[in-house]
C-alpha positions in Angstrom: 15.8 -49.2 -54.6 16.1 -52.2 -52.0 14.5 -51.9 -48.6 16.3 -54.2 -46.3 14.8 -55.8 -43.4 17.3 -53.4 -41.5 15.7 -50.4 -43.1 12.3 -51.3 -41.9 13.2 -52.0 -38.1 15.3 -48.5 -38.0 12.2 -46.7 -39.7 9.8 -48.7 -37.1 12.1 -47.9 -33.9 12.3 -44.2 -34.8 8.6 -44.2 -35.3 8.1 -45.6 -31.7 10.3 -43.3 -30.0 8.5 -40.5 -31.6 5.2 -41.7 -30.5 6.8 -42.5 -27.3 7.7 -38.6 -27.1 4.5 -37.3 -27.7 3.3 -39.6 -25.2 6.0 -38.9 -22.8 5.6 -35.5 -22.9 1.5 -35.0 -22.8 1.9 -37.1 -19.3 4.5 -34.5 -18.1 2.2 -31.5 -18.6 -0.9 -33.6 -17.1 1.6 -34.1 -14.0 2.6 -30.6 -14.3 -0.5 -28.2 -15.3 1.5 -27.0 -17.6 1.4 -27.1 -21.1 5.4 -26.3 -21.8 8.1 -26.8 -19.5 11.6 -25.7 -22.0 11.3 -22.6 -24.2 11.7 -24.8 -27.4 8.2 -26.4 -26.5 6.5 -23.1 -27.3 8.2 -20.3 -28.2 5.4 -17.6 -28.6 3.6 -19.1 -25.3 6.8 -19.2 -23.4 7.4 -15.3 -25.1 3.7 -14.4 -23.9 3.9 -15.8 -20.2 6.9 -13.8 -19.4 5.0 -11.2 -20.3 2.2 -11.8 -17.9 4.4 -12.6 -15.4 6.1 -9.3 -15.7 2.7 -7.8 -15.5 1.7 -9.3 -12.5 4.7 -8.4 -10.7 4.2 -5.0 -11.3 0.6 -4.7 -10.5 1.4 -6.9 -7.1 3.9 -4.5 -6.3 1.4 -1.7 -6.8 -1.1 -3.2 -5.0 1.2 -3.7 -2.1 2.4 0.1 -2.3 -1.1 1.1 -2.1 -1.4 -1.2 0.9 1.1 0.2 3.1 0.2 3.8 1.7 -3.7 2.7 3.2 -2.1 1.9 6.6 -0.1 5.0 6.9 -3.0 7.5 6.2 -5.5 4.9 7.8 -3.5 6.0 11.2 -3.2 9.7 10.0 -7.0 9.9 9.5 -7.2 8.8 13.4 -4.8 10.6 15.0 -6.5 13.5 12.7 -10.0 12.6 14.4 -8.5 12.2 17.8 -6.8 15.8 17.3 -10.4 17.1 16.4 -11.9 15.5 19.2 -10.2 17.0 21.7 -9.9 20.6 20.4 -13.9 20.0 20.1 -13.3 19.8 24.4 -10.8 22.5 24.6 -13.7 24.5 22.5 -16.2 23.8 25.0 -14.5 24.5 27.9 -13.6 27.7 26.9 -16.6 28.7 26.1 -17.8 27.9 29.2 -14.9 29.5 31.0 -16.1 32.7 28.4 -19.3 33.0 30.5 -18.5 35.3 33.2 -20.2 32.8 36.0 -16.9 30.8 36.7 -14.9 31.4 40.1 -11.5 31.5 40.1 -11.6 27.8 41.2 -13.5 27.0 38.6 -11.6 28.8 36.3 -8.4 26.8 37.9 -10.1 23.4 37.2 -10.5 24.4 33.1 -7.0 25.4 33.1 -5.7 22.2 34.7 -8.0 20.3 32.0 -6.7 22.5 29.4 -3.4 22.0 30.0 -3.9 17.9 30.0 -5.3 18.2 26.4 -2.3 20.6 25.3 -0.2 17.4 26.3 -2.4 15.0 24.4 -2.1 16.7 21.2 2.0 17.3 21.1 1.6 13.3 22.0 -0.6 13.1 19.1 2.0 15.2 16.8 4.4 12.3 17.6 2.3 9.9 16.5 4.1 6.7 14.9 3.3 4.1 12.4 5.8 1.1 12.0 7.9 2.9 14.3 8.0 6.1 12.1 6.7 9.2 12.7 3.8 10.1 10.7 4.0 14.1 11.0 8.0 14.3 10.8 8.3 14.6 7.5 11.8 12.5 6.2 12.9 12.6 9.8 10.8 9.9 11.0 13.1 8.9 13.3 12.5 12.3 15.0 9.8 13.2 17.4 8.1 16.6 15.9 8.0 17.8 19.8 10.4 16.7 22.3 9.3 16.5 26.1 9.8 20.0 27.7 10.6 21.7 24.8 7.4 24.3 25.0 5.8 23.1 22.1 8.6 24.4 19.9 9.2 21.9 17.0 12.3 20.0 17.3 12.8 19.2 14.0 13.0 21.4 10.6 10.3 20.8 8.5 10.5 21.3 4.3 7.6 21.5 2.3 8.9 18.9 -0.1 9.5 16.3 2.4 6.8 14.0 0.9 6.4 10.9 0.2 5.2 9.5 -2.8 4.0 5.9 -3.1 3.6 4.4 -6.6 0.3 2.7 -7.3 -0.1 2.8 -10.9 1.7 3.0 -14.4 2.4 7.3 -13.9 0.5 7.3 -11.0 1.6 8.5 -7.6 0.0 9.4 -4.7 1.2 11.9 -1.6 0.8 9.6 1.5 2.6 12.0 4.1 1.0 14.8 5.9 3.5 17.6 7.7 3.2 18.2 11.0 3.5 22.3 10.6 0.1 21.6 8.1 -1.9 20.7 11.4 -0.1 22.5 14.1 1.0 25.7 11.9 4.4 28.1 12.8 3.1 30.7 15.6 3.8 34.5 14.0 3.7 37.3 16.8 3.3 40.8 16.4 6.5 43.1 17.7 4.8 43.6 21.1 5.0 39.6 21.4 1.3 39.2 20.6 -0.2 35.8 18.9 -1.7 37.3 15.8 -1.8 34.0 13.5 -0.3 30.9 11.9 1.3 29.9 9.1 0.3 26.6 7.6 2.2 26.7 4.3 6.0 27.5 4.7 6.9 24.1 6.5 8.8 24.6 10.2 11.9 25.5 11.3 13.6 24.1 14.2 12.7 25.7 17.6 9.7 27.6 16.3 6.6 27.5 18.6 3.7 25.3 16.8 0.8 28.2 16.4 -1.7 25.3 18.3 0.6 24.4 21.1 0.7 28.5 21.2 -3.3 28.8 21.4 -2.8 26.5 24.3 -0.6 28.3 26.0 -2.0 31.6 25.4 -5.8 29.6 26.8 -3.9 28.7 30.0 -2.5 31.8 30.9 -5.4 33.8 30.2 -7.4 31.5 32.8 -4.6 31.8 35.5 -5.2 35.5 35.1 -9.1 35.3 34.4 -8.7 37.5 31.5 -12.0 37.8 29.8 -10.6 39.1 26.4 -7.6 36.5 26.2 -10.5 33.7 26.6 -12.5 35.4 24.0 -9.6 35.2 21.9 -8.8 32.0 21.9 -12.2 30.8 21.3 -11.7 32.3 17.9 -8.2 30.7 17.6 -9.3 27.2 18.8 -12.3 27.3 16.2 -9.6 28.7 13.1 -7.6 25.5 14.2 -9.9 23.1 14.3 -11.3 24.0 10.7 -7.6 23.8 9.8 -7.4 20.3 11.2 -10.8 19.4 9.6 -9.4 20.6 6.1 -6.2 18.8 6.4 -7.8 15.3 7.2 -10.7 15.7 4.2 -7.7 15.8 2.6 -6.4 12.6 4.1 -9.9 11.0 3.2 -10.2 11.9 -0.1 -6.7 10.1 -0.6 -8.1 7.2 1.3 -11.0 7.1 -0.8 -8.6 7.2 -4.2 -6.4 4.7 -2.8 -9.7 2.1 -1.9 -10.6 2.8 -5.9 -7.3 2.1 -7.1 -7.0 -1.1 -5.0 -9.9 -2.3 -6.5 -9.2 -1.6 -10.3 -5.6 -3.3 -9.3 -7.5 -6.4 -8.0 -9.4 -6.6 -11.3 -6.5 -6.3 -13.2 -4.3 -8.8 -11.0 -7.3 -11.2 -11.9 -7.5 -10.6 -16.0 -3.7 -11.2 -16.0 -3.8 -14.5 -13.9 -6.7 -15.4 -16.3 -4.8 -15.0 -19.4 -1.6 -16.6 -17.6 -3.3 -19.6 -17.2 -5.0 -19.8 -20.3 -1.6 -19.4 -21.9 0.0 -22.0 -19.7 -2.0 -24.0 -17.8 -3.4 -27.6 -19.5 -7.3 -28.5 -19.5 -7.2 -31.7 -17.3 -9.9 -33.3 -19.0 -8.7 -32.9 -22.8 -5.0 -33.6 -21.5 -6.6 -37.0 -20.3 -8.5 -37.7 -23.9 -5.2 -37.1 -25.8 -2.8 -39.3 -23.7 -5.6 -41.6 -23.8 -5.3 -41.4 -27.9 -1.3 -41.6 -27.5 -1.4 -44.2 -25.8 -3.4 -46.0 -28.1 -1.3 -45.0 -31.0 1.9 -46.3 -29.2 0.2 -49.3 -28.2 -0.6 -50.1 -32.2 2.7 -48.8 -33.0 4.2 -51.8 -31.0 2.1 -54.1 -32.7 2.7 -53.2 -35.9 6.3 -53.0 -35.2 5.8 -56.9 -33.6 4.9 -57.9 -36.8 8.0 -56.1 -38.8 10.9 -57.5 -36.5 9.0 -61.3 -36.3 9.9 -62.4 -40.0 13.4 -64.0 -40.2 15.1 -67.1 -42.2 13.5 -69.6 -40.3 9.9 -68.3 -41.2 10.8 -69.1 -44.3 12.4 -72.8 -44.1 9.1 -73.7 -42.3 
């Protein structure tokens, strides 16, 4: 086979271009910090990166859900703790009123404070988080108790009105607390006497909240100086406090679980980020060495090419 000068030049130019492509690719990798810029550079690597990025997006969404849930439940926890403190104060006042030594004026002063505590507890029932009422089930734009509604529920609460957040693969957590589980629904006998509370069946509109009914009964007993009713109020307040504490304990347990989940998600996100980095990020020290080698190869190719192109007829006529 006859090898012409033109063939030598074409081969030389082709090899020069190939070496230049390698150098350009390495320089891009160093400038961008990434091993590839199009799928054809590394199909398997690109596929892995897509999977890692998808996994990372899911984990970040789970983490955001956990943060939102914790914020909601932190406000719920604070409201319940505030309610417990208010009930403790009401309990102490009622015990003091029941000792039989108080004058009518003393009982009137206690009644005034009891009435103020009741109003404060109603306001706690209308607590909001980010403009949403936390005890109102799905009707977060509605107050649990409207002003002047005599402690009756202003909305109906179904037992299924629960918000659930995804915080992991097949892992959901209930974040809201229905007001009916905290305040209860008052139950009366045929004679209209307050006999108990229902905490499990939700609440219907205009049904009296048990906790508010307890305060109303206590206020009336103080007004009439009725020792028997005052004594009953002590037991009712104690029962109400135990219910609020039980609900608060549930909220606290969920918050502990969410905090553990948040730590786990943090570890998982760091692990995926590390795998993603190993898959697509270049080692700057290594790529710098490779660029130096590629530059040497390219320069050597230019030198060899210059010798291939240099000979001509003039050279042979000398």
